[in-house]
C-alpha positions in Angstrom: 47.0 4.9 8.3 47.8 6.3 4.4 46.3 9.8 3.5 43.3 8.1 1.9 42.3 6.2 4.4 42.5 9.8 6.7 40.3 11.3 4.0 37.5 9.0 4.2 37.7 8.8 8.0 37.4 11.7 8.4 34.5 11.8 5.6 33.0 9.1 7.6 33.1 11.0 10.7 31.5 13.9 9.0 28.5 11.7 7.6 28.1 10.2 11.6 27.7 13.8 12.5 25.1 15.0 10.2 23.2 11.9 10.8 23.1 12.4 14.0 22.1 15.9 13.3 18.9 14.4 10.8 17.7 11.8 14.0 17.7 15.0 15.9 15.9 17.0 13.5 13.9 14.1 13.0 12.9 13.7 16.8 12.3 17.5 16.7 9.6 17.1 14.0 7.8 14.2 15.6 8.0 15.9 18.9 5.9 19.1 17.6 3.4 16.7 15.2 2.0 14.8 18.1 2.1 18.4 20.3 -0.1 19.4 17.3 -2.3 15.7 17.3 -2.6 15.6 20.8 -3.6 19.9 21.2 -5.7 19.4 18.1 -7.3 16.1 20.1 -8.2 17.8 23.5 -9.4 20.5 22.1 -11.8 19.2 19.5 -13.2 17.1 22.8 -13.1 20.6 24.9 -15.1 22.2 22.0 -17.8 19.8 21.1 -18.2 19.3 25.2 -19.0 23.2 25.5 -20.6 22.9 22.6 -22.9 20.3 23.5 -23.2 21.1 27.4 -22.8 24.7 27.3 -25.8 25.7 27.0 -27.0 23.6 30.1 -24.5 24.4 32.3 -24.5 28.5 32.0 -27.9 30.1 32.7 -27.7 32.5 29.2 -29.9 34.9 27.8 -30.5 34.8 24.0 -27.9 37.4 23.4 -25.3 35.1 25.7 -26.3 32.4 23.5 -25.5 34.1 20.0 -22.1 35.6 21.7 -21.4 31.8 23.1 -22.4 30.2 19.5 -19.8 32.7 18.0 -17.2 32.1 20.8 -17.7 28.1 20.3 -17.5 28.6 16.2 -14.1 30.9 16.3 -12.6 28.3 18.7 -13.4 25.9 15.7 -11.9 27.6 13.0 -8.6 27.9 15.6 -8.9 24.1 15.9 -8.9 23.8 12.4 -6.3 25.7 11.7 -4.3 24.1 14.3 -5.5 20.6 12.4 -3.9 21.9 9.1 -0.8 23.0 10.4 1.1 20.5 9.9 -0.1 20.7 5.9 0.8 24.7 6.8 4.6 23.9 8.4 5.2 20.7 6.5 6.3 19.0 9.8 5.7 15.0 8.4 7.0 16.0 5.4 10.4 17.4 7.1 10.3 14.3 9.4 10.2 12.0 6.5 12.9 13.8 4.9 15.3 13.4 7.9 14.7 9.9 8.3 15.7 9.1 4.6 19.0 11.3 5.4 19.4 8.7 8.2 18.9 6.2 5.9 21.3 7.3 3.4 23.8 8.2 5.8 24.1 5.0 7.6 24.6 3.3 4.4 27.5 5.8 3.1 29.2 5.5 6.9 28.9 1.3 6.7 30.6 1.5 2.8 33.5 3.7 3.9 34.0 1.4 7.3 34.0 -1.3 5.0 36.4 -0.3 2.9 38.5 1.2 4.8 38.6 -2.0 7.1 38.5 -4.4 4.3 38.7 -3.3 0.4 41.3 -0.6 0.5 44.0 -3.8 1.1 43.2 -5.1 -1.8 43.5 -1.8 -4.1 46.5 -0.2 -6.1 47.1 3.5 -5.2 45.2 4.3 -8.5 41.8 2.8 -7.7 42.5 4.0 -4.4 42.6 7.5 -5.9 39.5 6.4 -7.8 37.2 5.2 -4.9 38.4 8.1 -2.5 37.0 10.9 -5.1 34.0 8.4 -5.8 33.6 8.5 -1.5 33.9 12.2 -2.6 31.1 12.7 -4.8 28.7 10.4 -3.3 28.8 12.5 0.0 28.7 15.5 -1.8 25.8 14.0 -3.3 23.5 13.3 -0.6 24.2 16.2 1.4 22.5 17.7 -1.8 19.5 15.7 -1.7 19.1 16.1 2.4 17.0 18.6 4.3 18.4 21.9 5.3 19.2 21.6 8.9 17.3 23.7 11.2 19.2 23.4 14.4 20.7 26.3 16.1 24.6 26.3 16.8 24.4 25.7 20.9 22.5 22.3 19.2 25.2 21.4 16.9 28.4 21.8 19.5 25.8 19.9 21.5 25.2 17.0 19.3 28.5 17.0 18.2 29.7 16.9 21.5 27.3 13.6 22.5 28.6 12.4 19.7 32.2 12.3 20.4 31.0 11.6 24.0 29.1 8.2 22.7 32.6 7.3 20.6 34.8 7.6 23.5 32.2 5.3 26.1 31.9 3.1 23.3 35.9 2.6 23.1 36.3 2.3 27.0 33.1 -0.4 26.3 35.3 -2.4 23.9 38.0 -2.6 26.8 35.6 -3.5 29.6 32.5 -5.2 29.0 31.7 -4.4 32.1 31.7 -0.7 32.6 28.6 1.4 33.6 27.7 3.3 30.9 25.8 5.8 32.5 28.7 6.3 34.8 31.0 6.7 32.1 28.8 9.7 30.2 28.4 11.2 33.4 32.0 11.5 34.2 32.5 13.3 31.2 
């Protein structure tokens, strides 16, 4: 493997890990968004039930009904805040940005792979260097477009570890198509 191939393969590896990070981050955003949606729907149903049936279920005096109405109104305001929390935290926007990052990185990885396996053989050294610079510039531009990763160091290391395990099991699968994938992952 030439130095240029090695550098491009390293860019491809970095892009693969970045893609795994953005996949993880998009799933995290989607999970929080879905949780907020479920909580909003559930609490809205509970508040609606108690606002309609509460006075019938609980024998309250005049002051009790006023206090109950105030509690229901405050709960309604909390539900409103919960329902607009997606706008406040931008979960859907972050989810979309991570998905866009996954797509950009996937295209970049595909281009690197294609260059290393087919195109590099047809170019002279000068064109190889120009292409290498082009890949480096493109990788830099992609990372400027990507959203910031909001993962911890432990999450990063686990994502990286899972990526390398996936690569290792994939190589074993190439040699043995009958490989038990679950067992191969567990054995590491």
